[in-house]
C-alpha positions as protocol buffer text, in pm:
chain_id: "A"
residue {
  index: 1
  type: UNK
  ca { x: 12169 y: 16073 z: 24931 }
}
residue {
  index: 2
  type: UNK
  ca { x: 11991 y: 15758 z: 25049 }
}
residue {
  index: 3
  type: UNK
  ca { x: 11740 y: 15601 z: 24814 }
}
residue {
  index: 4
  type: UNK
  ca { x: 11384 y: 15712 z: 24907 }
}
residue {
  index: 5
  type: UNK
  ca { x: 11279 y: 15351 z: 24971 }
}
residue {
  index: 6
  type: UNK
  ca { x: 11577 y: 15248 z: 25184 }
}
residue {
  index: 7
  type: UNK
  ca { x: 11441 y: 15365 z: 25518 }
}
residue {
  index: 8
  type: UNK
  ca { x: 11099 y: 15213 z: 25454 }
}
residue {
  index: 9
  type: UNK
  ca { x: 11245 y: 14873 z: 25359 }
}
residue {
  index: 10
  type: UNK
  ca { x: 11486 y: 14882 z: 25655 }
}
residue {
  index: 11
  type: UNK
  ca { x: 11191 y: 14948 z: 25888 }
}
residue {
  index: 12
  type: UNK
  ca { x: 11001 y: 14657 z: 25733 }
}
residue {
  index: 13
  type: UNK
  ca { x: 11295 y: 14423 z: 25797 }
}
residue {
  index: 14
  type: UNK
  ca { x: 11301 y: 14516 z: 26167 }
}
residue {
  index: 15
  type: UNK
  ca { x: 10939 y: 14409 z: 26209 }
}
residue {
  index: 16
  type: UNK
  ca { x: 10813 y: 14052 z: 26253 }
}
residue {
  index: 17
  type: UNK
  ca { x: 10768 y: 13876 z: 25920 }
}
residue {
  index: 18
  type: UNK
  ca { x: 10460 y: 14007 z: 25739 }
}
residue {
  index: 19
  type: UNK
  ca { x: 10509 y: 13830 z: 25407 }
}
residue {
  index: 20
  type: UNK
  ca { x: 10154 y: 13688 z: 25401 }
}
residue {
  index: 21
  type: UNK
  ca { x: 10007 y: 14031 z: 25475 }
}
residue {
  index: 22
  type: UNK
  ca { x: 10210 y: 14190 z: 25194 }
}
residue {
  index: 23
  type: UNK
  ca { x: 10086 y: 13918 z: 24957 }
}
residue {
  index: 24
  type: UNK
  ca { x: 9731 y: 14015 z: 25045 }
}
residue {
  index: 25
  type: UNK
  ca { x: 9817 y: 14380 z: 24974 }
}
residue {
  index: 26
  type: UNK
  ca { x: 9961 y: 14293 z: 24633 }
}
residue {
  index: 27
  type: UNK
  ca { x: 9643 y: 14103 z: 24538 }
}
residue {
  index: 28
  type: UNK
  ca { x: 9403 y: 14363 z: 24667 }
}
residue {
  index: 29
  type: UNK
  ca { x: 9583 y: 14667 z: 24529 }
}
residue {
  index: 30
  type: UNK
  ca { x: 9736 y: 14542 z: 24206 }
}
residue {
  index: 31
  type: UNK
  ca { x: 9625 y: 14200 z: 24096 }
}
residue {
  index: 32
  type: UNK
  ca { x: 9246 y: 14205 z: 24146 }
}
residue {
  index: 33
  type: UNK
  ca { x: 9210 y: 14512 z: 23915 }
}
residue {
  index: 34
  type: UNK
  ca { x: 9403 y: 14318 z: 23650 }
}
residue {
  index: 35
  type: UNK
  ca { x: 9192 y: 14005 z: 23636 }
}
residue {
  index: 36
  type: UNK
  ca { x: 9270 y: 13853 z: 23975 }
}
residue {
  index: 37
  type: UNK
  ca { x: 9521 y: 13582 z: 23883 }
}
residue {
  index: 38
  type: UNK
  ca { x: 9901 y: 13599 z: 23885 }
}
residue {
  index: 39
  type: UNK
  ca { x: 10199 y: 13372 z: 23828 }
}
residue {
  index: 40
  type: UNK
  ca { x: 10402 y: 13288 z: 24135 }
}
residue {
  index: 41
  type: UNK
  ca { x: 10712 y: 13403 z: 23949 }
}
residue {
  index: 42
  type: UNK
  ca { x: 10577 y: 13757 z: 23929 }
}
residue {
  index: 43
  type: UNK
  ca { x: 10532 y: 13762 z: 24307 }
}
residue {
  index: 44
  type: UNK
  ca { x: 10883 y: 13613 z: 24363 }
}
residue {
  index: 45
  type: UNK
  ca { x: 11036 y: 13888 z: 24147 }
}
residue {
  index: 46
  type: UNK
  ca { x: 10859 y: 14154 z: 24351 }
}
residue {
  index: 47
  type: UNK
  ca { x: 10961 y: 14007 z: 24687 }
}
residue {
  index: 48
  type: UNK
  ca { x: 11321 y: 13983 z: 24571 }
}
residue {
  index: 49
  type: UNK
  ca { x: 11321 y: 14364 z: 24575 }
}
residue {
  index: 50
  type: UNK
  ca { x: 11242 y: 14343 z: 24950 }
}
residue {
  index: 51
  type: UNK
  ca { x: 11521 y: 14089 z: 25002 }
}
residue {
  index: 52
  type: UNK
  ca { x: 11263 y: 13827 z: 25107 }
}
residue {
  index: 53
  type: UNK
  ca { x: 11368 y: 13473 z: 25022 }
}
residue {
  index: 54
  type: UNK
  ca { x: 11162 y: 13275 z: 24771 }
}
residue {
  index: 55
  type: UNK
  ca { x: 11118 y: 12995 z: 25025 }
}
residue {
  index: 56
  type: UNK
  ca { x: 10952 y: 13237 z: 25268 }
}
residue {
  index: 57
  type: UNK
  ca { x: 10716 y: 13356 z: 24996 }
}
residue {
  index: 58
  type: UNK
  ca { x: 10627 y: 13000 z: 24889 }
}
residue {
  index: 59
  type: UNK
  ca { x: 10550 y: 12910 z: 25253 }
}
residue {
  index: 60
  type: UNK
  ca { x: 10329 y: 13223 z: 25290 }
}
residue {
  index: 61
  type: UNK
  ca { x: 10138 y: 13135 z: 24971 }
}
residue {
  index: 62
  type: UNK
  ca { x: 10079 y: 12780 z: 25090 }
}
residue {
  index: 63
  type: UNK
  ca { x: 9946 y: 12904 z: 25425 }
}
residue {
  index: 64
  type: UNK
  ca { x: 9716 y: 13155 z: 25259 }
}
residue {
  index: 65
  type: UNK
  ca { x: 9581 y: 12881 z: 25031 }
}
residue {
  index: 66
  type: UNK
  ca { x: 9536 y: 12640 z: 25325 }
}
residue {
  index: 67
  type: UNK
  ca { x: 9349 y: 12913 z: 25518 }
}
residue {
  index: 68
  type: UNK
  ca { x: 9108 y: 12969 z: 25229 }
}
residue {
  index: 69
  type: UNK
  ca { x: 9235 y: 13307 z: 25110 }
}
residue {
  index: 70
  type: UNK
  ca { x: 9387 y: 13192 z: 24781 }
}
residue {
  index: 71
  type: UNK
  ca { x: 9337 y: 12918 z: 24527 }
}
residue {
  index: 72
  type: UNK
  ca { x: 9616 y: 12768 z: 24319 }
}
residue {
  index: 73
  type: UNK
  ca { x: 9614 y: 12641 z: 23960 }
}
residue {
  index: 74
  type: UNK
  ca { x: 9900 y: 12444 z: 23815 }
}
residue {
  index: 75
  type: UNK
  ca { x: 9983 y: 12477 z: 23445 }
}
residue {
  index: 76
  type: UNK
  ca { x: 10276 y: 12250 z: 23376 }
}
residue {
  index: 77
  type: UNK
  ca { x: 10537 y: 12338 z: 23637 }
}
residue {
  index: 78
  type: UNK
  ca { x: 10401 y: 12687 z: 23695 }
}
residue {
  index: 79
  type: UNK
  ca { x: 10170 y: 12790 z: 23974 }
}
residue {
  index: 80
  type: UNK
  ca { x: 9908 y: 13066 z: 23941 }
}
residue {
  index: 81
  type: UNK
  ca { x: 9715 y: 13211 z: 24232 }
}
residue {
  index: 82
  type: UNK
  ca { x: 9387 y: 13403 z: 24266 }
}
residue {
  index: 83
  type: UNK
  ca { x: 9166 y: 13510 z: 24554 }
}
residue {
  index: 84
  type: UNK
  ca { x: 8928 y: 13246 z: 24685 }
}
residue {
  index: 85
  type: UNK
  ca { x: 8562 y: 13338 z: 24752 }
}
residue {
  index: 86
  type: UNK
  ca { x: 8647 y: 13411 z: 25113 }
}
residue {
  index: 87
  type: UNK
  ca { x: 8913 y: 13657 z: 25002 }
}
residue {
  index: 88
  type: UNK
  ca { x: 8682 y: 13836 z: 24757 }
}
residue {
  index: 89
  type: UNK
  ca { x: 8414 y: 13897 z: 25023 }
}
residue {
  index: 90
  type: UNK
  ca { x: 8665 y: 14044 z: 25269 }
}
residue {
  index: 91
  type: UNK
  ca { x: 8840 y: 14248 z: 24998 }
}
residue {
  index: 92
  type: UNK
  ca { x: 8526 y: 14423 z: 24878 }
}
residue {
  index: 93
  type: UNK
  ca { x: 8472 y: 14575 z: 25221 }
}
residue {
  index: 94
  type: UNK
  ca { x: 8843 y: 14648 z: 25272 }
}
residue {
  index: 95
  type: UNK
  ca { x: 8873 y: 14816 z: 24932 }
}
residue {
  index: 96
  type: UNK
  ca { x: 8595 y: 15062 z: 25010 }
}
residue {
  index: 97
  type: UNK
  ca { x: 8752 y: 15133 z: 25348 }
}
residue {
  index: 98
  type: UNK
  ca { x: 9097 y: 15201 z: 25207 }
}
residue {
  index: 99
  type: UNK
  ca { x: 9031 y: 15393 z: 24884 }
}
residue {
  index: 100
  type: UNK
  ca { x: 8686 y: 15555 z: 24907 }
}
residue {
  index: 101
  type: UNK
  ca { x: 8627 y: 15888 z: 25085 }
}
residue {
  index: 102
  type: UNK
  ca { x: 8446 y: 15867 z: 25419 }
}
residue {
  index: 103
  type: UNK
  ca { x: 8071 y: 15887 z: 25392 }
}
residue {
  index: 104
  type: UNK
  ca { x: 7920 y: 16231 z: 25459 }
}
residue {
  index: 105
  type: UNK
  ca { x: 7557 y: 16127 z: 25500 }
}
residue {
  index: 106
  type: UNK
  ca { x: 7564 y: 16011 z: 25862 }
}
residue {
  index: 107
  type: UNK
  ca { x: 7219 y: 16007 z: 26028 }
}
residue {
  index: 108
  type: UNK
  ca { x: 7344 y: 16058 z: 26384 }
}
residue {
  index: 109
  type: UNK
  ca { x: 7262 y: 15702 z: 26478 }
}
residue {
  index: 110
  type: UNK
  ca { x: 7465 y: 15384 z: 26527 }
}
residue {
  index: 111
  type: UNK
  ca { x: 7422 y: 15020 z: 26439 }
}
residue {
  index: 112
  type: UNK
  ca { x: 7452 y: 14789 z: 26739 }
}
residue {
  index: 113
  type: UNK
  ca { x: 7504 y: 14416 z: 26682 }
}
residue {
  index: 114
  type: UNK
  ca { x: 7464 y: 14149 z: 26954 }
}
residue {
  index: 115
  type: UNK
  ca { x: 7635 y: 13818 z: 26874 }
}
residue {
  index: 116
  type: UNK
  ca { x: 7590 y: 13510 z: 27090 }
}
residue {
  index: 117
  type: UNK
  ca { x: 7855 y: 13266 z: 27208 }
}
residue {
  index: 118
  type: UNK
  ca { x: 7987 y: 12992 z: 26983 }
}
residue {
  index: 119
  type: UNK
  ca { x: 8118 y: 12961 z: 26630 }
}
residue {
  index: 120
  type: UNK
  ca { x: 7927 y: 13266 z: 26497 }
}
residue {
  index: 121
  type: UNK
  ca { x: 8117 y: 13500 z: 26726 }
}
residue {
  index: 122
  type: UNK
  ca { x: 8457 y: 13360 z: 26625 }
}
residue {
  index: 123
  type: UNK
  ca { x: 8375 y: 13362 z: 26255 }
}
residue {
  index: 124
  type: UNK
  ca { x: 8243 y: 13717 z: 26255 }
}
residue {
  index: 125
  type: UNK
  ca { x: 8502 y: 13890 z: 26474 }
}
residue {
  index: 126
  type: UNK
  ca { x: 8765 y: 13962 z: 26208 }
}
residue {
  index: 127
  type: UNK
  ca { x: 8507 y: 14044 z: 25942 }
}
residue {
  index: 128
  type: UNK
  ca { x: 8342 y: 14302 z: 26170 }
}
residue {
  index: 129
  type: UNK
  ca { x: 8672 y: 14463 z: 26259 }
}
residue {
  index: 130
  type: UNK
  ca { x: 8762 y: 14489 z: 25890 }
}
residue {
  index: 131
  type: UNK
  ca { x: 8420 y: 14645 z: 25817 }
}
residue {
  index: 132
  type: UNK
  ca { x: 8486 y: 14922 z: 26071 }
}
residue {
  index: 133
  type: UNK
  ca { x: 8291 y: 14793 z: 26372 }
}
residue {
  index: 134
  type: UNK
  ca { x: 8419 y: 14848 z: 26724 }
}
residue {
  index: 135
  type: UNK
  ca { x: 8354 y: 14632 z: 27027 }
}
residue {
  index: 136
  type: UNK
  ca { x: 8294 y: 14784 z: 27376 }
}
residue {
  index: 137
  type: UNK
  ca { x: 8210 y: 14444 z: 27528 }
}
residue {
  index: 138
  type: UNK
  ca { x: 8245 y: 14080 z: 27424 }
}
residue {
  index: 139
  type: UNK
  ca { x: 7977 y: 13998 z: 27171 }
}
residue {
  index: 140
  type: UNK
  ca { x: 7871 y: 14362 z: 27125 }
}
residue {
  index: 141
  type: UNK
  ca { x: 7970 y: 14553 z: 26807 }
}
residue {
  index: 142
  type: UNK
  ca { x: 7894 y: 14907 z: 26701 }
}
residue {
  index: 143
  type: UNK
  ca { x: 7939 y: 15121 z: 26387 }
}
residue {
  index: 144
  type: UNK
  ca { x: 7784 y: 15434 z: 26238 }
}
residue {
  index: 145
  type: UNK
  ca { x: 7441 y: 15345 z: 26094 }
}
residue {
  index: 146
  type: UNK
  ca { x: 7469 y: 15258 z: 25727 }
}
residue {
  index: 147
  type: UNK
  ca { x: 7796 y: 15066 z: 25748 }
}
residue {
  index: 148
  type: UNK
  ca { x: 7737 y: 14735 z: 25565 }
}
residue {
  index: 149
  type: UNK
  ca { x: 7716 y: 14435 z: 25795 }
}
residue {
  index: 150
  type: UNK
  ca { x: 7941 y: 14151 z: 25669 }
}
residue {
  index: 151
  type: UNK
  ca { x: 7783 y: 13820 z: 25576 }
}
residue {
  index: 152
  type: UNK
  ca { x: 7963 y: 13650 z: 25867 }
}
residue {
  index: 153
  type: UNK
  ca { x: 7751 y: 13854 z: 26110 }
}
residue {
  index: 154
  type: UNK
  ca { x: 7419 y: 13823 z: 25926 }
}
residue {
  index: 155
  type: UNK
  ca { x: 7263 y: 13632 z: 26214 }
}
residue {
  index: 156
  type: UNK
  ca { x: 7336 y: 13898 z: 26476 }
}
residue {
  index: 157
  type: UNK
  ca { x: 7061 y: 14083 z: 26665 }
}
residue {
  index: 158
  type: UNK
  ca { x: 7056 y: 14434 z: 26517 }
}
residue {
  index: 159
  type: UNK
  ca { x: 6957 y: 14752 z: 26697 }
}
residue {
  index: 160
  type: UNK
  ca { x: 6989 y: 15124 z: 26630 }
}
residue {
  index: 161
  type: UNK
  ca { x: 7112 y: 15357 z: 26903 }
}
residue {
  index: 162
  type: UNK
  ca { x: 7177 y: 15731 z: 26934 }
}
residue {
  index: 163
  type: UNK
  ca { x: 7517 y: 15871 z: 27028 }
}
residue {
  index: 164
  type: UNK
  ca { x: 7388 y: 16219 z: 27105 }
}
residue {
  index: 165
  type: UNK
  ca { x: 7387 y: 16182 z: 27482 }
}
residue {
  index: 166
  type: UNK
  ca { x: 7677 y: 16115 z: 27721 }
}
residue {
  index: 167
  type: UNK
  ca { x: 7606 y: 15743 z: 27748 }
}
residue {
  index: 168
  type: UNK
  ca { x: 7620 y: 15710 z: 27372 }
}
residue {
  index: 169
  type: UNK
  ca { x: 7953 y: 15890 z: 27354 }
}
residue {
  index: 170
  type: UNK
  ca { x: 8094 y: 15670 z: 27633 }
}
residue {
  index: 171
  type: UNK
  ca { x: 7989 y: 15372 z: 27419 }
}
residue {
  index: 172
  type: UNK
  ca { x: 8192 y: 15511 z: 27132 }
}
residue {
  index: 173
  type: UNK
  ca { x: 8503 y: 15581 z: 27339 }
}
residue {
  index: 174
  type: UNK
  ca { x: 8488 y: 15225 z: 27473 }
}
residue {
  index: 175
  type: UNK
  ca { x: 8444 y: 15077 z: 27127 }
}
residue {
  index: 176
  type: UNK
  ca { x: 8745 y: 15219 z: 26943 }
}
residue {
  index: 177
  type: UNK
  ca { x: 9100 y: 15291 z: 27066 }
}
residue {
  index: 178
  type: UNK
  ca { x: 9118 y: 15626 z: 26885 }
}
residue {
  index: 179
  type: UNK
  ca { x: 9437 y: 15735 z: 27064 }
}
residue {
  index: 180
  type: UNK
  ca { x: 9612 y: 15422 z: 26939 }
}
residue {
  index: 181
  type: UNK
  ca { x: 9476 y: 15476 z: 26587 }
}
residue {
  index: 182
  type: UNK
  ca { x: 9590 y: 15841 z: 26591 }
}
residue {
  index: 183
  type: UNK
  ca { x: 9942 y: 15735 z: 26695 }
}
residue {
  index: 184
  type: UNK
  ca { x: 9946 y: 15480 z: 26410 }
}
residue {
  index: 185
  type: UNK
  ca { x: 9847 y: 15748 z: 26158 }
}
residue {
  index: 186
  type: UNK
  ca { x: 10126 y: 15976 z: 26283 }
}
residue {
  index: 187
  type: UNK
  ca { x: 10376 y: 15693 z: 26252 }
}
residue {
  index: 188
  type: UNK
  ca { x: 10257 y: 15621 z: 25900 }
}
residue {
  index: 189
  type: UNK
  ca { x: 10307 y: 15988 z: 25802 }
}
residue {
  index: 190
  type: UNK
  ca { x: 10653 y: 15999 z: 25956 }
}
residue {
  index: 191
  type: UNK
  ca { x: 10751 y: 15689 z: 25759 }
}
residue {
  index: 192
  type: UNK
  ca { x: 10628 y: 15811 z: 25419 }
}
residue {
  index: 193
  type: UNK
  ca { x: 10679 y: 16187 z: 25436 }
}
residue {
  index: 194
  type: UNK
  ca { x: 11044 y: 16153 z: 25313 }
}
residue {
  index: 195
  type: UNK
  ca { x: 10922 y: 15964 z: 25006 }
}
residue {
  index: 196
  type: UNK
  ca { x: 10655 y: 16229 z: 24949 }
}
residue {
  index: 197
  type: UNK
  ca { x: 10920 y: 16500 z: 24974 }
}
residue {
  index: 198
  type: UNK
  ca { x: 11155 y: 16316 z: 24731 }
}
residue {
  index: 199
  type: UNK
  ca { x: 10873 y: 16288 z: 24477 }
}
residue {
  index: 200
  type: UNK
  ca { x: 10799 y: 16657 z: 24527 }
}
residue {
  index: 201
  type: UNK
  ca { x: 11163 y: 16742 z: 24452 }
}
residue {
  index: 202
  type: UNK
  ca { x: 11134 y: 16557 z: 24123 }
}
residue {
  index: 203
  type: UNK
  ca { x: 11312 y: 16238 z: 24221 }
}
residue {
  index: 204
  type: UNK
  ca { x: 11240 y: 15975 z: 23958 }
}
residue {
  index: 205
  type: UNK
  ca { x: 11184 y: 15617 z: 24064 }
}
residue {
  index: 206
  type: UNK
  ca { x: 11231 y: 15323 z: 23832 }
}
residue {
  index: 207
  type: UNK
  ca { x: 10917 y: 15132 z: 23742 }
}
residue {
  index: 208
  type: UNK
  ca { x: 11021 y: 14850 z: 23976 }
}
residue {
  index: 209
  type: UNK
  ca { x: 11084 y: 15089 z: 24264 }
}
residue {
  index: 210
  type: UNK
  ca { x: 10755 y: 15265 z: 24200 }
}
residue {
  index: 211
  type: UNK
  ca { x: 10568 y: 14933 z: 24226 }
}
residue {
  index: 212
  type: UNK
  ca { x: 10756 y: 14842 z: 24545 }
}
residue {
  index: 213
  type: UNK
  ca { x: 10683 y: 15184 z: 24694 }
}
residue {
  index: 214
  type: UNK
  ca { x: 10314 y: 15159 z: 24599 }
}
residue {
  index: 215
  type: UNK
  ca { x: 10270 y: 14820 z: 24763 }
}
residue {
  index: 216
  type: UNK
  ca { x: 10453 y: 14923 z: 25084 }
}
residue {
  index: 217
  type: UNK
  ca { x: 10252 y: 15245 z: 25098 }
}
residue {
  index: 218
  type: UNK
  ca { x: 9919 y: 15056 z: 25086 }
}
residue {
  index: 219
  type: UNK
  ca { x: 10052 y: 14778 z: 25310 }
}
residue {
  index: 220
  type: UNK
  ca { x: 10130 y: 15030 z: 25588 }
}
residue {
  index: 221
  type: UNK
  ca { x: 9823 y: 15244 z: 25529 }
}
residue {
  index: 222
  type: UNK
  ca { x: 9570 y: 14958 z: 25531 }
}
residue {
  index: 223
  type: UNK
  ca { x: 9710 y: 14826 z: 25860 }
}
residue {
  index: 224
  type: UNK
  ca { x: 9599 y: 15158 z: 26012 }
}
residue {
  index: 225
  type: UNK
  ca { x: 9284 y: 15245 z: 25819 }
}
residue {
  index: 226
  type: UNK
  ca { x: 9126 y: 14901 z: 25855 }
}
residue {
  index: 227
  type: UNK
  ca { x: 9128 y: 14957 z: 26228 }
}
residue {
  index: 228
  type: UNK
  ca { x: 8980 y: 15303 z: 26190 }
}
residue {
  index: 229
  type: UNK
  ca { x: 8597 y: 15309 z: 26206 }
}
residue {
  index: 230
  type: UNK
  ca { x: 8595 y: 15622 z: 25986 }
}
residue {
  index: 231
  type: UNK
  ca { x: 8364 y: 15796 z: 26230 }
}
residue {
  index: 232
  type: UNK
  ca { x: 8171 y: 16102 z: 26114 }
}
residue {
  index: 233
  type: UNK
  ca { x: 8362 y: 16429 z: 26131 }
}
residue {
  index: 234
  type: UNK
  ca { x: 8142 y: 16558 z: 26412 }
}
residue {
  index: 235
  type: UNK
  ca { x: 8260 y: 16278 z: 26642 }
}
residue {
  index: 236
  type: UNK
  ca { x: 8634 y: 16317 z: 26576 }
}
residue {
  index: 237
  type: UNK
  ca { x: 8887 y: 16549 z: 26743 }
}
residue {
  index: 238
  type: UNK
  ca { x: 8963 y: 16869 z: 26555 }
}
residue {
  index: 239
  type: UNK
  ca { x: 9325 y: 16762 z: 26509 }
}
residue {
  index: 240
  type: UNK
  ca { x: 9244 y: 16405 z: 26396 }
}
residue {
  index: 241
  type: UNK
  ca { x: 9547 y: 16288 z: 26190 }
}
residue {
  index: 242
  type: UNK
  ca { x: 9348 y: 16046 z: 25976 }
}
residue {
  index: 243
  type: UNK
  ca { x: 9261 y: 16330 z: 25739 }
}
residue {
  index: 244
  type: UNK
  ca { x: 9624 y: 16428 z: 25675 }
}
residue {
  index: 245
  type: UNK
  ca { x: 9730 y: 16063 z: 25648 }
}
residue {
  index: 246
  type: UNK
  ca { x: 9469 y: 15994 z: 25380 }
}
residue {
  index: 247
  type: UNK
  ca { x: 9573 y: 16304 z: 25186 }
}
residue {
  index: 248
  type: UNK
  ca { x: 9941 y: 16208 z: 25206 }
}
residue {
  index: 249
  type: UNK
  ca { x: 9867 y: 15851 z: 25097 }
}
residue {
  index: 250
  type: UNK
  ca { x: 9656 y: 15964 z: 24807 }
}
residue {
  index: 251
  type: UNK
  ca { x: 9918 y: 16210 z: 24675 }
}
residue {
  index: 252
  type: UNK
  ca { x: 10193 y: 15948 z: 24685 }
}
residue {
  index: 253
  type: UNK
  ca { x: 9971 y: 15683 z: 24534 }
}
residue {
  index: 254
  type: UNK
  ca { x: 9871 y: 15896 z: 24240 }
}
residue {
  index: 255
  type: UNK
  ca { x: 10236 y: 15985 z: 24174 }
}
residue {
  index: 256
  type: UNK
  ca { x: 10336 y: 15617 z: 24175 }
}
residue {
  index: 257
  type: UNK
  ca { x: 10042 y: 15476 z: 23981 }
}
residue {
  index: 258
  type: UNK
  ca { x: 10162 y: 15521 z: 23621 }
}
residue {
  index: 259
  type: UNK
  ca { x: 10518 y: 15383 z: 23661 }
}
residue {
  index: 260
  type: UNK
  ca { x: 10404 y: 15101 z: 23891 }
}
residue {
  index: 261
  type: UNK
  ca { x: 10146 y: 14994 z: 23631 }
}
residue {
  index: 262
  type: UNK
  ca { x: 10419 y: 15002 z: 23368 }
}
residue {
  index: 263
  type: UNK
  ca { x: 10614 y: 14753 z: 23580 }
}
residue {
  index: 264
  type: UNK
  ca { x: 10312 y: 14522 z: 23587 }
}
residue {
  index: 265
  type: UNK
  ca { x: 10273 y: 14564 z: 23211 }
}
residue {
  index: 266
  type: UNK
  ca { x: 10619 y: 14426 z: 23160 }
}
residue {
  index: 267
  type: UNK
  ca { x: 10646 y: 14174 z: 23441 }
}
residue {
  index: 268
  type: UNK
  ca { x: 10296 y: 14066 z: 23544 }
}
residue {
  index: 269
  type: UNK
  ca { x: 10183 y: 13729 z: 23408 }
}
residue {
  index: 270
  type: UNK
  ca { x: 9886 y: 13501 z: 23453 }
}
residue {
  index: 271
  type: UNK
  ca { x: 9801 y: 13159 z: 23302 }
}
residue {
  index: 272
  type: UNK
  ca { x: 9701 y: 13327 z: 22970 }
}
residue {
  index: 273
  type: UNK
  ca { x: 10006 y: 13552 z: 22935 }
}
residue {
  index: 274
  type: UNK
  ca { x: 10056 y: 13921 z: 23025 }
}
residue {
  index: 275
  type: UNK
  ca { x: 9814 y: 14061 z: 23280 }
}
residue {
  index: 276
  type: UNK
  ca { x: 9512 y: 14243 z: 23129 }
}
residue {
  index: 277
  type: UNK
  ca { x: 9502 y: 14623 z: 23159 }
}
residue {
  index: 278
  type: UNK
  ca { x: 9383 y: 14760 z: 23494 }
}
residue {
  index: 279
  type: UNK
  ca { x: 9026 y: 14874 z: 23522 }
}
residue {
  index: 280
  type: UNK
  ca { x: 8950 y: 15247 z: 23530 }
}
residue {
  index: 281
  type: UNK
  ca { x: 8876 y: 15222 z: 23904 }
}
residue {
  index: 282
  type: UNK
  ca { x: 9248 y: 15267 z: 23975 }
}
residue {
  index: 283
  type: UNK
  ca { x: 9223 y: 15627 z: 23861 }
}
residue {
  index: 284
  type: UNK
  ca { x: 8935 y: 15689 z: 24099 }
}
residue {
  index: 285
  type: UNK
  ca { x: 9114 y: 15565 z: 24408 }
}
residue {
  index: 286
  type: UNK
  ca { x: 9167 y: 15829 z: 24676 }
}
residue {
  index: 287
  type: UNK
  ca { x: 8933 y: 16063 z: 24495 }
}
residue {
  index: 288
  type: UNK
  ca { x: 8754 y: 16347 z: 24669 }
}
């Protein structure tokens, strides 16, 4: 029988290189809860399990540092990385989007942001997408009222609109490609259901494989969910696959958490030695 991870890793290898994106997943999911800093050697050991060359990883780390996502500290010949301020700000919003349950206190109204031409628009675009905003027109962004506005868009003109009438619903359909997001959720479930089934049959993964599976699970899931505005239930189709995808991801994640943390206990290092224990928040991820 094929190893439960084989198909997932093979699929990853057929895609364009996403080493930098996987690094970001490792930091957000596993390193930030353990103090935020990690030795490059720990990352190289993990990427070896994906058959990704150390030179490729080093290049990705250098690019992330040059782009302001990571900072590097040298101690002797060893390099240690942590999230830069830019990375922390983006991660806080992304973490809520990935792990927290959708809000149930929607007021029936939407936040509308108007952003002028120039540097502000370019700087805010990615931050708004990651925060769950959609864009029906250039410079116009919309999200359910109550979604935090990222700092990069603090200067936008802010309005509140209703989506109760037909014009409001047309605004929503033009703002988010829900069909594309639904297809992505279905693809995610098709990719990870065999792993879910293997765990359900009692298949035991090594600590290293559990960590690899956990990172790939969140890597794939966040690529979908960060493009999902997490609209209120009343605005979603009855057969919306995002619900089932979140449930599947949560069940797999909880099954992998203990052994994957054991791998970090034995292999994770920062400039002071072994990584500190993870905060209790890990146990609350994907809660009800």
